[in-house]
C-alpha positions as CSV (number, residue, x, y, z in Angstrom):
1,M,91.2,-45.8,4.3
2,R,91.6,-46.1,0.6
3,T,92.4,-49.7,-0.4
4,A,93.8,-51.3,-3.6
5,Y,93.6,-54.9,-4.6
6,C,95.6,-56.9,-7.2
7,A,94.1,-57.8,-10.5
8,E,93.5,-61.5,-9.7
9,T,91.7,-60.7,-6.5
10,V,89.5,-58.2,-8.4
11,R,88.8,-60.7,-11.1
12,R,87.9,-63.4,-8.6
13,A,85.5,-61.0,-6.9
14,E,83.9,-60.1,-10.2
15,R,83.4,-63.8,-11.1
16,E,81.7,-64.4,-7.7
17,L,79.4,-61.4,-8.1
18,M,78.6,-62.2,-11.8
19,A,77.4,-65.7,-10.8
20,R,74.7,-64.0,-8.7
21,L,73.7,-61.3,-11.3
22,P,71.9,-61.4,-14.6
23,E,74.3,-61.7,-17.6
24,G,75.9,-58.4,-18.5
25,A,74.7,-56.6,-15.3
26,L,78.1,-55.9,-14.0
27,M,79.4,-54.4,-17.3
28,Q,76.3,-52.2,-17.4
29,R,77.0,-50.9,-13.9
30,A,80.6,-50.1,-15.0
31,A,79.4,-48.5,-18.3
32,A,76.9,-46.3,-16.5
33,G,79.4,-44.9,-14.1
34,L,82.0,-44.5,-16.9
35,A,79.4,-42.6,-19.1
36,A,78.5,-40.4,-16.2
37,A,82.2,-39.5,-15.5
38,C,82.7,-38.6,-19.2
39,A,79.6,-36.5,-19.3
40,D,80.8,-34.6,-16.2
41,L,84.2,-34.0,-17.8
42,L,82.6,-32.8,-21.1
43,G,80.1,-30.6,-19.4
44,R,77.8,-30.7,-22.4
45,V,77.4,-34.0,-24.2
46,Y,75.3,-33.0,-27.2
47,G,77.4,-32.2,-30.3
48,R,80.6,-33.4,-28.6
49,R,83.0,-35.7,-30.5
50,V,84.1,-38.8,-28.6
51,V,86.6,-41.4,-29.8
52,L,86.7,-44.9,-28.2
53,L,89.9,-46.9,-28.4
54,V,88.5,-50.4,-28.2
55,G,90.6,-53.5,-27.5
56,S,89.4,-57.1,-27.3
57,G,88.7,-57.4,-23.6
58,D,86.0,-56.3,-21.2
59,N,87.5,-52.8,-21.0
60,G,86.6,-52.5,-24.7
61,G,83.1,-53.6,-23.9
62,D,82.8,-51.0,-21.1
63,A,84.0,-48.4,-23.5
64,L,81.5,-49.4,-26.2
65,Y,78.5,-49.5,-23.8
66,A,79.5,-46.1,-22.3
67,G,79.9,-44.8,-25.9
68,A,76.4,-45.9,-26.7
69,R,75.1,-44.0,-23.8
70,L,76.9,-40.9,-24.8
71,A,75.7,-41.3,-28.4
72,R,72.1,-41.5,-27.2
73,R,72.6,-38.1,-25.6
74,G,73.7,-36.6,-28.8
75,A,77.5,-37.1,-28.9
76,G,79.2,-38.1,-32.1
77,V,81.0,-41.4,-31.2
78,T,83.6,-43.1,-33.2
79,A,85.0,-46.4,-32.1
80,V,88.5,-47.4,-33.2
81,L,88.6,-51.2,-33.2
82,L,92.0,-52.7,-32.6
83,A,90.8,-56.3,-32.9
84,P,87.5,-56.2,-35.0
85,E,87.1,-60.0,-34.9
86,R,87.3,-60.1,-31.1
87,T,85.4,-56.9,-30.3
88,H,82.8,-57.3,-27.6
89,A,79.7,-58.1,-29.7
90,G,77.0,-56.8,-27.4
91,G,78.8,-53.5,-26.8
92,L,79.4,-53.0,-30.5
93,T,75.8,-53.6,-31.3
94,A,74.7,-51.2,-28.7
95,L,77.0,-48.5,-30.1
96,L,75.9,-49.0,-33.7
97,R,72.2,-48.9,-32.7
98,A,72.8,-45.6,-30.8
99,G,74.3,-44.0,-34.0
100,G,77.9,-44.6,-33.4
101,R,80.4,-45.6,-36.1
102,T,83.6,-47.6,-36.4
103,V,86.9,-46.9,-38.0
104,A,90.1,-48.9,-38.4
105,P,93.3,-47.9,-36.5
106,D,95.1,-46.7,-39.6
107,K,92.2,-44.4,-40.5
108,A,91.7,-43.0,-37.0
109,E,94.0,-39.9,-37.2
110,G,91.4,-37.4,-38.3
111,A,88.9,-38.6,-35.7
112,V,91.4,-38.4,-32.9
113,R,92.6,-35.0,-33.9
114,R,89.1,-33.6,-33.9
115,A,88.0,-35.4,-30.7
116,D,86.8,-33.6,-27.6
117,L,87.3,-36.7,-25.5
118,V,89.1,-40.0,-26.0
119,L,88.1,-43.0,-24.0
120,D,90.9,-45.6,-23.5
121,G,89.6,-49.1,-23.5
122,I,92.5,-50.8,-25.2
123,V,93.8,-53.1,-22.4
124,G,92.3,-54.0,-19.0
125,I,93.8,-55.0,-15.7
126,G,95.2,-58.3,-17.2
127,G,97.5,-56.5,-19.6
128,R,101.2,-57.2,-19.5
129,G,104.1,-55.2,-20.9
130,G,103.9,-52.0,-22.9
131,L,101.4,-51.3,-25.7
132,R,101.9,-53.2,-29.0
133,P,102.7,-51.2,-32.1
134,P,99.2,-50.5,-33.4
135,A,98.0,-49.4,-29.9
136,A,101.2,-47.4,-29.3
137,A,100.6,-45.5,-32.5
138,L,97.2,-44.6,-31.2
139,A,98.6,-43.5,-27.9
140,A,101.0,-41.2,-29.7
141,L,98.1,-39.7,-31.7
142,V,96.1,-39.1,-28.5
143,A,99.1,-37.5,-26.8
144,A,99.4,-35.1,-29.6
145,S,95.7,-34.2,-29.6
146,R,93.9,-31.6,-27.5
147,A,91.2,-34.1,-26.4
148,A,90.5,-35.0,-22.7
149,V,91.6,-38.6,-22.1
150,V,89.7,-40.9,-19.9
151,A,91.0,-44.4,-19.1
152,V,88.7,-47.3,-18.4
153,D,89.7,-48.9,-15.0
154,L,93.4,-48.4,-15.7
155,P,95.5,-46.6,-18.3
156,S,96.5,-49.1,-21.0
157,G,100.2,-50.0,-20.7
158,V,100.3,-49.5,-16.9
159,G,100.9,-52.6,-14.7
160,A,97.8,-53.0,-12.6
161,D,99.6,-54.7,-9.7
162,T,102.7,-52.6,-9.6
163,G,102.3,-49.2,-11.3
164,E,105.2,-50.1,-13.6
165,V,105.2,-48.7,-17.1
166,P,107.5,-51.0,-19.1
167,G,106.8,-49.4,-22.6
168,D,104.4,-47.1,-24.3
169,A,101.3,-46.3,-22.3
170,I,98.3,-44.0,-22.3
171,R,98.5,-40.9,-20.2
172,A,95.0,-40.1,-18.9
173,D,93.5,-36.9,-17.5
174,L,90.9,-39.1,-15.6
175,T,90.8,-42.8,-14.8
176,V,87.5,-44.3,-13.9
177,T,88.1,-47.5,-11.9
178,F,85.5,-50.1,-11.0
179,G,84.9,-52.0,-7.8
180,A,88.3,-51.5,-6.2
181,H,91.3,-49.3,-6.7
182,K,94.3,-51.1,-8.3
183,P,97.8,-50.7,-7.0
184,G,99.0,-49.3,-10.3
185,L,96.7,-46.3,-9.8
186,L,98.4,-45.4,-6.5
187,V,102.1,-46.0,-7.2
188,D,104.3,-44.1,-9.7
189,P,105.0,-44.1,-12.5
190,G,101.5,-45.5,-13.0
191,R,99.8,-43.0,-10.8
192,E,101.2,-40.2,-13.0
193,H,99.6,-41.8,-16.0
194,A,96.3,-42.2,-14.4
195,G,95.6,-38.5,-13.8
196,S,92.7,-38.0,-11.4
197,V,91.0,-41.2,-10.3
198,R,87.2,-41.6,-10.0
199,F,85.9,-44.7,-8.2
200,V,82.7,-46.4,-9.4
201,D,81.1,-48.8,-6.9
202,I,79.8,-51.8,-8.8
203,G,79.1,-54.0,-5.7
204,L,82.3,-55.8,-5.3
205,R,83.0,-54.9,-1.7
206,A,81.4,-57.9,-0.1
207,A,83.4,-60.2,-2.4
208,L,86.8,-58.6,-1.7
209,P,89.1,-60.1,1.0
210,E,89.6,-58.2,4.3
211,R,93.3,-57.5,3.6
212,P,94.2,-55.4,0.5
213,E,97.5,-55.2,-1.3
214,L,97.9,-51.5,-0.7
215,E,96.2,-49.0,1.6
216,A,96.4,-45.2,1.7
217,L,95.6,-43.3,4.9
218,Q,93.0,-40.5,4.8
219,H,92.5,-37.6,7.1
220,A,90.3,-39.6,9.5
221,D,92.8,-42.4,9.7
222,V,95.7,-40.0,10.5
223,A,93.7,-38.1,13.1
224,A,92.9,-41.4,14.9
225,L,96.6,-42.2,15.0
226,L,98.0,-38.9,16.1
227,P,99.2,-38.9,19.7
228,T,97.3,-36.4,21.9
229,P,98.7,-35.3,25.3
230,G,96.3,-35.8,28.2
231,G,96.1,-34.0,31.6
232,E,98.7,-36.4,33.1
233,S,101.2,-36.1,30.3
234,D,104.8,-35.1,30.8
235,K,107.7,-35.1,28.4
236,Y,108.4,-38.8,28.9
237,R,104.7,-39.8,28.4
238,R,104.7,-37.7,25.2
239,G,107.9,-39.3,24.0
240,V,111.6,-38.4,24.1
241,V,113.3,-38.8,20.8
242,G,117.1,-39.0,20.3
243,I,118.7,-37.4,17.3
244,A,122.2,-38.6,16.3
245,A,122.8,-36.6,13.2
246,G,124.9,-34.0,11.6
247,S,128.7,-33.5,11.3
248,E,131.2,-30.7,11.0
249,R,130.4,-30.6,7.2
250,Y,126.7,-31.0,7.5
251,P,125.4,-29.3,10.7
252,G,122.2,-28.2,9.0
253,A,121.1,-31.9,8.8
254,A,121.0,-32.0,12.6
255,V,119.1,-28.7,12.9
256,L,116.5,-29.9,10.3
257,A,116.0,-33.3,12.0
258,V,115.6,-31.7,15.4
259,S,113.1,-29.3,13.9
260,G,111.0,-32.1,12.5
261,A,111.1,-33.9,15.8
262,L,110.0,-30.9,17.8
263,R,107.1,-30.2,15.5
264,G,106.2,-33.8,15.4
265,G,105.0,-33.7,19.0
266,A,108.0,-35.0,20.9
267,G,107.9,-34.2,24.6
268,A,111.7,-33.6,24.4
269,V,114.5,-34.0,21.9
270,R,118.0,-35.2,23.0
271,Y,120.7,-34.3,20.4
272,V,124.0,-36.2,20.1
273,G,126.6,-35.1,17.7
274,P,129.1,-32.4,16.6
275,A,126.4,-29.8,15.7
276,G,125.2,-29.1,19.2
277,D,126.0,-25.4,19.0
278,A,124.1,-25.0,15.8
279,V,121.1,-26.9,17.2
280,L,121.0,-24.9,20.5
281,A,121.2,-21.6,18.5
282,R,118.0,-22.6,16.8
283,F,116.3,-24.7,19.4
284,P,117.4,-23.9,22.9
285,E,114.9,-26.4,24.3
286,T,117.0,-29.3,22.9
287,L,118.9,-31.5,25.4
288,V,122.4,-31.7,23.9
289,S,125.0,-34.2,24.9
290,D,128.5,-34.8,23.6
291,R,129.0,-38.2,25.3
292,G,127.5,-40.4,22.7
293,P,124.2,-42.2,22.4
294,K,124.7,-44.6,25.3
295,Q,125.3,-41.7,27.7
296,A,122.8,-39.3,26.3
297,G,120.0,-40.2,28.8
298,R,116.6,-41.8,28.5
299,V,115.0,-41.9,25.1
300,Q,112.0,-43.8,23.6
301,A,113.3,-43.8,20.0
302,W,116.4,-42.8,18.1
303,V,116.9,-41.2,14.7
304,V,120.4,-41.7,13.2
305,G,122.1,-40.9,10.0
306,P,121.1,-37.5,8.5
307,G,124.3,-35.6,7.6
308,A,126.3,-38.2,9.7
309,G,129.2,-38.4,7.2
310,D,131.4,-41.4,8.0
311,D,130.5,-41.8,11.7
312,A,129.9,-45.6,11.6
313,G,130.5,-45.9,15.4
314,T,127.5,-43.7,16.3
315,V,125.3,-45.7,13.9
316,A,126.4,-49.0,15.4
317,E,125.8,-47.7,18.9
318,V,122.3,-46.5,18.1
319,L,121.4,-49.8,16.4
320,A,122.5,-51.6,19.6
321,A,119.9,-49.7,21.6
322,D,116.7,-51.6,22.7
323,V,114.3,-48.9,21.5
324,P,112.8,-48.2,18.0
325,V,115.3,-46.7,15.6
326,L,114.8,-44.7,12.4
327,V,117.8,-45.0,10.0
328,D,118.2,-42.4,7.3
329,A,120.7,-40.9,4.8
330,D,124.3,-41.7,5.7
331,G,123.1,-44.1,8.4
332,L,121.7,-46.4,5.7
333,R,125.1,-46.6,4.1
334,L,126.9,-47.1,7.4
335,A,124.6,-49.5,9.0
336,D,125.7,-53.1,9.2
337,A,122.9,-55.3,7.5
338,A,123.4,-58.1,10.1
339,A,123.0,-55.6,13.0
340,V,119.8,-54.3,11.5
341,R,118.4,-57.8,10.9
342,G,119.3,-58.8,14.4
343,R,117.5,-56.0,16.2
344,T,114.5,-57.0,18.4
345,A,113.1,-53.5,18.7
346,P,111.4,-52.0,15.6
347,T,113.6,-50.5,12.8
348,L,112.3,-48.0,10.2
349,M,114.6,-47.3,7.2
350,T,113.8,-44.3,5.1
351,P,115.8,-44.3,1.8
352,H,115.1,-42.4,-1.4
353,A,115.4,-44.2,-4.7
354,G,119.2,-43.7,-5.0
355,E,119.9,-45.0,-1.5
356,A,117.5,-47.9,-2.0
357,A,119.3,-48.8,-5.2
358,A,122.7,-48.7,-3.5
359,L,121.4,-51.0,-0.8
360,L,119.9,-53.4,-3.3
361,G,122.9,-53.3,-5.7
362,V,120.8,-52.1,-8.7
363,A,120.5,-49.0,-10.8
364,R,118.4,-46.1,-9.5
365,E,116.2,-46.4,-12.6
366,E,115.3,-49.9,-11.7
367,V,114.0,-48.8,-8.3
368,E,112.1,-45.9,-9.8
369,R,110.5,-48.2,-12.4
370,A,109.5,-50.8,-9.8
371,R,109.0,-48.9,-6.6
372,L,106.7,-51.4,-5.0
373,A,109.0,-54.4,-5.6
374,A,112.0,-52.4,-4.3
375,A,110.3,-51.4,-1.0
376,R,109.2,-55.0,-0.3
377,E,112.6,-56.4,-1.2
378,L,114.4,-54.1,1.1
379,A,111.9,-54.8,3.9
380,A,112.5,-58.5,3.4
381,R,116.3,-58.2,3.1
382,Y,116.7,-56.1,6.2
383,R,113.8,-57.4,8.3
384,A,112.8,-53.8,8.8
385,T,110.0,-51.5,8.0
386,V,111.0,-49.5,4.9
387,L,109.8,-46.0,3.9
388,L,110.7,-45.5,0.3
389,K,110.6,-41.8,-0.4
390,G,109.7,-40.3,-3.7
391,S,106.8,-39.1,-5.9
392,T,104.7,-41.6,-4.0
393,T,106.0,-42.6,-0.6
394,L,105.7,-46.4,0.1
395,V,105.9,-47.9,3.5
396,A,106.5,-51.7,3.4
397,Q,106.2,-53.7,6.6
398,E,109.0,-55.7,8.2
399,G,109.7,-58.8,6.2
400,G,108.2,-57.4,3.0
401,T,104.9,-59.2,3.5
402,G,101.5,-57.7,4.4
403,V,99.8,-54.5,3.4
404,V,102.0,-51.8,1.9
405,R,101.0,-48.1,2.8
406,V,101.1,-45.6,0.0
407,N,101.0,-41.8,0.6
408,A,99.9,-39.3,-2.0
409,T,99.9,-36.0,0.0
410,G,103.4,-35.1,-1.3
411,T,104.2,-32.4,-3.7
412,A,107.2,-31.9,-6.1
413,W,108.2,-28.9,-4.1
414,L,109.4,-31.3,-1.4
415,A,112.3,-32.3,-3.7
416,T,114.6,-29.9,-1.9
417,A,117.8,-30.4,0.2
418,G,117.0,-31.2,3.8
419,S,113.4,-32.1,3.3
420,G,114.2,-35.8,4.2
421,D,115.9,-34.7,7.4
422,V,112.7,-33.0,8.5
423,L,110.7,-36.2,7.8
424,S,113.2,-38.3,9.7
425,G,112.8,-36.1,12.8
426,L,109.0,-36.0,12.4
427,A,108.6,-39.8,12.0
428,G,111.1,-40.4,14.8
429,S,109.1,-38.3,17.2
430,L,106.0,-40.5,16.4
431,L,108.0,-43.6,17.1
432,A,108.9,-42.1,20.4
433,A,105.3,-41.4,21.1
434,G,104.5,-45.2,20.8
435,L,103.3,-45.5,17.2
436,S,104.4,-48.6,15.3
437,A,107.1,-48.3,12.6
438,L,104.4,-48.7,10.0
439,D,102.1,-46.0,11.5
440,A,105.0,-43.7,12.4
441,G,106.3,-43.8,8.8
442,S,102.8,-43.5,7.3
443,V,101.6,-40.7,9.5
444,G,105.0,-38.9,9.2
445,A,104.9,-39.0,5.4
446,Y,101.3,-37.9,5.4
447,L,101.9,-34.8,7.6
448,H,105.2,-34.1,5.8
449,G,103.4,-34.1,2.4
450,L,100.7,-31.8,3.7
451,A,103.3,-29.5,5.2
452,G,105.0,-29.3,1.9
453,R,101.8,-28.3,0.2
454,F,101.0,-25.7,2.8
455,A,104.4,-24.2,2.8
456,A,104.7,-24.1,-1.0
457,H,101.3,-22.9,-2.3
458,G,102.8,-23.4,-5.7
459,A,106.1,-21.6,-5.0
460,P,109.6,-22.7,-4.2
461,V,110.3,-23.5,-0.5
462,G,113.2,-24.8,1.5
463,A,113.2,-27.6,4.1
464,H,113.0,-25.1,7.0
465,D,109.7,-23.9,5.5
466,V,108.4,-27.4,5.4
467,A,109.2,-28.0,9.1
468,E,107.5,-24.7,10.0
469,A,104.3,-25.8,8.3
470,V,104.1,-29.2,10.1
471,P,101.8,-27.8,12.9
472,E,99.5,-26.4,10.2
473,A,99.3,-29.8,8.6
474,W,98.5,-31.3,12.1
475,R,95.8,-28.8,12.7
476,D,94.3,-29.4,9.3
477,V,94.0,-33.1,9.9
478,R,92.4,-32.5,13.3
479,D,90.1,-29.7,12.2
480,R,88.8,-31.3,9.0
481,T,88.1,-34.6,10.8
482,T,86.2,-32.7,13.6
483,R,84.1,-30.9,11.0
484,D,83.4,-34.1,9.1
């Protein structure tokens, strides 16, 4: 499990550890890991040109000490000091003794243009808001250069706790983070600015609390949660999921939701809605009913909403059922908020940014800018688990408190019509198998993202291709975990 902690938690852990270590030891650990990462990226250090963007905080000190290490290995290192009077004294002394030099921000253009690598140490995890004008000008120079960009702990201008980017910010090829991942490295738009992330262990683990702010499942975590049929399994023990989806206008939504459910391990799928003929033509094993959710037969979970049009009655009927329910697409618009809040069985809502914005009464851009806050607010407002789809999928627990799960297996090729319907069926089948709403949403998103990668291989795909690749994703999780 990859975990992330907010800035104040990390600072508190650092203070606790520093009290037990010799002065400066923690910064030296960070600088050693940072210099090693830069050396790996450069390939050859001797003769390379490195520019340090140095702010007034500890990030600037980390950059200076790392620059000194690179200079001792033969790199030409230039430090751009944004606040000379508040530059980390020990780090600056170490750099100058190693042969590095300094330059003012307004004289830095030539050095940045010629650089092989730029090390961003402008602002640390305590930064707020976008970059100020002198730093923003440097960020523009860096963006126009051909240099590899390495961020110290977090790209400057990115919100450490949220991933928000409220103004100008550094875009890194690599971020070297110390002691713990920060939420801003895992949640877009911050994640996109971070590039690849390399973790350097500086000994904070024992000082960090047990519960993080964010967590991201890895293959082993998903493998442990995947339902596996046993010798005594039957379709009911494996889970029967009901799909109330589709309409005369959108029969394909029903077909895709059913495909996701069947490939998600459901023992059986019951379909209710006007697209029964289309569903049976593709999936004859589906149990089709035209008598409504109440009369459809036994299910362990429902999926309602994909392609439902204006069928508010079916949505209300499903929400009244005393089993876990996944609400997606049109179902989100049609669901009565009080009915959702009043449910005693688990509810999983799966909006994309536009649907989340409509539910919250804000602009879509506001949700995309502050994805973590939006997911938590929806979970609190509806007393439901919320899976916010997008470039990074977030799963916030009922009530908006507790750990938020983040999934990074997705690919931009999943931005295709019907992909969300497949995810709904897949996650619904996991609900029917007995997983909690948090686990069903997280595992479903993980497998869905992997399936998108396997289906695409860098080329355009449709939602049907994603559904077909779900078993491959499932096998990959099992096989790689077994090998490891």
